[in-house]
C-alpha positions in Angstrom: 55.0 108.4 99.8 58.4 109.8 98.0 59.5 107.7 94.6 63.1 105.8 95.9 64.5 106.8 92.4 63.9 111.0 92.8 66.5 110.7 96.6 69.2 109.4 97.3 71.4 109.2 100.7 74.2 111.4 101.5 77.3 110.1 103.5 75.9 111.8 106.9 72.6 110.0 106.2 70.6 112.9 105.2 68.1 112.4 102.3 68.9 114.3 99.3 66.4 115.3 96.4 67.4 114.6 92.9 65.2 116.3 90.2 63.8 113.9 87.6 64.5 115.4 84.3 62.0 115.4 81.5 62.3 114.2 78.0 62.0 116.9 74.9 58.4 115.1 74.3 57.6 116.0 77.8 58.0 119.8 77.1 56.6 120.1 74.1 53.4 118.7 75.6 53.5 121.2 78.7 54.0 123.9 76.5 51.7 122.4 73.9 54.0 123.2 70.8 54.8 120.8 68.0 58.1 118.7 69.4 59.8 119.9 66.5 59.9 123.3 67.2 61.2 122.4 71.0 63.9 121.0 69.1 64.4 123.5 66.5 65.4 126.3 69.9 66.8 123.9 72.1 69.8 122.9 69.4 69.9 126.2 68.0 68.9 125.4 64.0 69.5 128.1 62.1 67.5 129.9 59.6 64.3 128.7 61.3 61.5 131.9 62.1 60.0 131.5 65.1 59.0 134.6 67.9 61.5 135.2 69.8 58.7 135.2 72.9 58.3 132.0 72.2 62.1 130.9 72.5 62.3 132.3 75.3 59.8 130.4 77.0 60.7 127.1 75.5 64.1 128.0 77.1 62.8 129.0 80.4 60.4 125.8 80.3 63.1 123.7 79.3 65.5 124.6 82.5 62.9 124.4 85.2 61.7 121.0 84.0 65.4 120.1 84.0 65.2 118.7 80.3 68.3 116.7 79.5 69.0 116.3 75.7 69.0 112.4 74.4 73.3 113.2 73.1 73.5 109.3 71.8 70.6 109.6 70.2 71.7 113.3 68.4 75.0 111.9 68.0 73.2 108.7 65.7 71.6 111.0 63.6 74.1 113.6 63.3 76.8 110.6 62.4 79.3 112.8 65.2 79.7 111.7 68.6 82.4 113.8 69.5 84.4 110.8 71.2 87.7 109.5 70.3 89.6 106.5 71.1 93.2 106.2 72.5 95.2 102.3 72.3 98.1 102.7 74.4 100.1 99.6 75.5 100.4 101.3 80.0 98.7 103.5 81.6 101.1 104.1 84.0 104.3 104.5 81.8 105.9 108.2 82.1 105.9 108.9 78.1 102.3 107.2 77.5 101.3 109.2 79.8 102.6 113.0 79.2 101.7 112.0 75.1 97.9 111.4 77.0 98.1 114.6 79.0 98.6 116.7 75.4 96.3 114.6 74.1 93.4 114.9 76.6 94.2 119.1 76.9 94.2 118.8 73.0 90.0 117.1 73.0 89.1 119.2 75.7 90.1 122.2 74.0 87.8 121.0 71.3 85.0 119.7 72.8 85.8 116.3 72.7 85.5 113.3 74.7 87.9 110.3 74.7 87.8 105.9 75.7 91.4 104.8 76.6 92.9 101.3 76.0 95.3 99.7 76.9 96.6 96.3 75.5 100.0 95.4 76.4 101.4 95.2 73.2 99.4 92.0 73.0 98.3 92.1 69.0 94.3 90.5 69.6 94.2 92.7 72.4 94.4 95.9 70.1 92.5 94.7 67.3 89.8 92.9 69.5 89.7 96.9 71.8 90.5 98.7 67.9 86.7 96.6 67.2 84.8 98.1 70.4 86.1 101.9 70.7 84.8 102.1 67.0 81.4 100.3 68.0 81.1 102.6 70.8 81.1 105.5 67.8 84.9 106.8 67.9 85.3 109.0 64.8 89.0 108.5 65.0 92.2 106.6 66.7 95.2 107.7 68.1 97.7 105.1 68.3 100.4 105.3 71.3 103.4 102.9 70.5 100.9 101.0 69.0 101.5 97.8 66.4 99.2 98.4 63.7 98.6 95.8 60.8 95.8 97.5 58.7 93.6 100.4 57.4 91.3 101.2 59.9 87.5 102.4 58.9 88.2 105.8 60.3 91.3 108.5 60.3 94.5 107.3 62.7 97.4 109.0 64.1 100.0 106.8 65.3 102.7 108.3 67.9 105.3 107.3 67.1 104.4 105.9 63.7 107.0 104.0 61.4 105.0 101.8 58.9 102.8 103.3 56.2 98.8 102.6 56.6 96.7 104.1 54.4 94.4 106.3 56.4 97.4 106.5 59.1 99.2 109.8 59.9 102.1 108.9 61.8 104.1 111.4 63.9 107.8 110.9 64.9 110.6 112.0 66.3 113.9 113.1 63.7 115.7 110.1 65.0 118.7 111.1 63.1 118.9 114.2 64.5 118.8 112.6 67.9 121.4 110.7 67.9 123.7 112.8 66.3 122.9 115.0 69.3 123.6 112.2 71.4 126.9 110.3 70.3 128.3 114.2 69.6 127.5 115.3 73.0 129.6 111.8 74.2 132.5 112.5 71.7 132.8 116.1 72.4 133.4 114.8 75.9 136.2 112.0 74.7 134.2 108.9 74.9 134.8 106.9 72.5 134.4 103.4 74.5 130.5 103.3 74.7 127.8 100.9 76.2 124.3 100.7 74.5 121.1 99.8 75.2 118.3 98.4 72.4 114.8 98.9 73.2 112.5 95.5 73.2 111.2 94.6 70.2 107.6 95.3 70.3 108.2 99.6 71.5 107.8 101.1 68.3 110.6 103.4 68.5 113.3 100.3 68.5 114.8 99.2 65.5 114.1 103.5 64.1 116.4 104.0 66.9 118.8 101.9 66.8 119.4 102.5 63.1 120.0 105.9 63.0 122.5 105.4 66.8 124.6 103.0 64.1 125.0 105.0 61.2 125.6 108.1 62.7 128.0 105.7 64.9 129.9 104.8 61.7 130.0 108.2 60.5 132.0 109.7 63.7 134.3 106.5 63.8 132.9 104.9 66.8 133.5 101.2 67.1 129.6 99.4 68.1 130.8 96.3 69.7 128.5 93.2 70.2 129.4 92.9 73.9 129.0 96.0 75.0 124.8 96.6 73.7 122.6 94.8 76.0 119.1 94.2 74.9 115.9 95.7 76.9 113.2 92.7 76.8 110.8 92.7 79.7 107.6 94.7 79.6 108.2 96.9 82.5 107.7 100.6 83.5 110.3 101.0 86.2 114.0 101.7 87.0 114.2 97.9 87.1 114.6 97.7 83.1 117.9 99.2 83.1 119.5 97.9 86.6 119.8 94.2 85.8 121.4 95.0 81.9 124.0 97.4 83.1 125.0 94.5 86.4 125.2 91.8 82.6 127.3 95.0 81.0 130.2 95.4 83.7 130.0 91.5 84.7 131.0 91.3 81.0 134.7 93.2 82.0 134.5 94.9 79.1 135.8 99.4 79.2 133.1 101.7 78.7 133.5 105.3 79.9 129.7 106.1 79.1 126.0 104.4 78.7 123.3 105.4 75.6 120.2 104.2 77.3 117.0 103.4 75.3 114.8 105.8 77.2 115.1 107.4 80.7 113.6 105.0 82.8 116.5 102.5 82.0 118.9 105.4 82.1 117.8 106.0 86.0 117.8 102.0 87.0 121.3 102.1 85.4 122.8 104.8 87.7 121.3 103.3 90.8 123.5 100.1 89.2 126.5 102.3 89.1 126.0 102.9 92.6 126.0 99.9 93.9 129.3 98.8 92.3 130.6 102.0 93.2 131.0 104.1 90.1 130.3 107.6 90.1 127.7 109.5 87.9 129.4 111.0 85.9 133.0 110.9 87.1 133.1 107.3 86.1 131.0 106.4 84.0 128.8 108.9 81.7 124.5 107.8 81.8 122.5 109.6 78.7 119.0 108.7 78.4 115.9 109.3 76.0 112.9 111.2 76.7 113.0 113.7 79.0 110.0 112.6 81.3 109.6 115.1 84.1 111.7 112.7 86.4 114.9 113.8 84.7 115.4 116.4 86.4 115.3 115.1 89.4 116.8 112.3 89.3 120.6 112.1 91.8 122.5 113.0 89.5 120.2 114.9 87.5 120.1 113.6 84.0 121.0 114.5 80.6 119.0 113.1 78.4 117.2 113.9 74.2 113.8 115.4 74.8 111.0 114.6 73.4 108.7 117.3 73.5 105.7 114.4 74.7 103.1 117.2 75.5 103.4 118.5 72.3 103.6 115.7 70.4 100.4 114.7 71.9 98.7 117.8 71.0 100.2 117.7 67.4 98.9 113.9 66.9 95.4 115.0 67.9 94.9 118.6 66.2 95.9 116.0 62.9 93.4 114.1 63.5 90.7 116.3 64.2 91.9 118.0 60.9 91.3 114.2 59.3 88.2 114.3 61.0 86.5 117.7 59.8 88.4 117.5 56.4 89.7 121.4 57.3 93.7 120.8 55.3 94.9 117.7 53.2 96.1 115.0 54.7 99.5 114.3 55.8 101.7 110.7 55.5 103.7 111.9 58.5 105.2 114.6 60.5 108.7 115.1 61.7 109.0 116.2 65.4 112.8 117.9 66.2 114.6 116.7 69.4 116.9 118.5 71.8 119.7 117.6 73.7 119.4 118.4 77.4 122.1 118.7 79.1 122.4 117.7 83.1 124.9 116.1 85.7 124.8 112.7 84.2 127.2 113.0 81.8 131.0 114.9 82.2 134.3 114.4 80.2 135.9 110.6 80.3 137.9 110.4 82.5 140.6 107.5 81.3 142.3 106.5 85.0 138.3 105.1 85.7 136.8 103.1 83.2 133.9 100.7 84.1 135.3 97.1 84.3 139.2 97.4 83.5 
């Protein structure tokens, strides 16, 4: 009679034999050798004088017996799990996805595994998931758009990070330069009446981005009218985020020639709303996004935006974390990433004869 544990059914009903695995002790017993000797060979421990013939025999036997190392036991002994925890608000949001793509590529290259937990900006889940990731052996954490309140017992990198917490490296965009690029571009096109979207209060970049936008606008002599500022509040990742806000702007009957959106998703929603109200982009209203997600170059019209190198940010954050873990370079408090202006089709010269909401 066949052991049911040694076979399983294929989708077609054919029995597939699964070869049983052997432990290190079983391999050693079969060879008549000390388990310590077998362990030295199979784990490639340097500096041990074991004849090459014996090494070859051990490895051949281990392969024939389908030896599988106990990685959990090994990691507990070495205190190196090669595992990273990632905290993220939302798994489907384009910004988060592109940053995580860079993180994943870098961890694969380094031979690390990772757990991901999404928390929807709920502080109790951030605390709970942090403890759970640490209990599962995470050697470090990468926090994407996640509000951290205190130091953590392992190295941490925050993307973007604006709080100064011991043991945490902040990777963030140069928001002052981003504001200069965004407002300078619109100013050069003749725009003086601008509408703005302020990010959600739970978004890590909201206050920092707004602070620099207002400062740069003041230097340039651009007035920011309160009635032309709308606040993103809903926790969503679809273009609907900007759709209703532009309806609100148009209902206020205050003239504007351009919209500075908080991100590309809200900018895409803004373009849809303007089209529904028979306003052309950019002939009647210019729209400028932020992030340069992959969809930005496929909208109609293609979106002008401030580009963050999102996948590169993920790789930078990951390498910084690995450097912290292995102590290969001195730790840094923050790493600043430079933005770029990507000009496409959604911005153009101001058209005074067609000012929105005139």
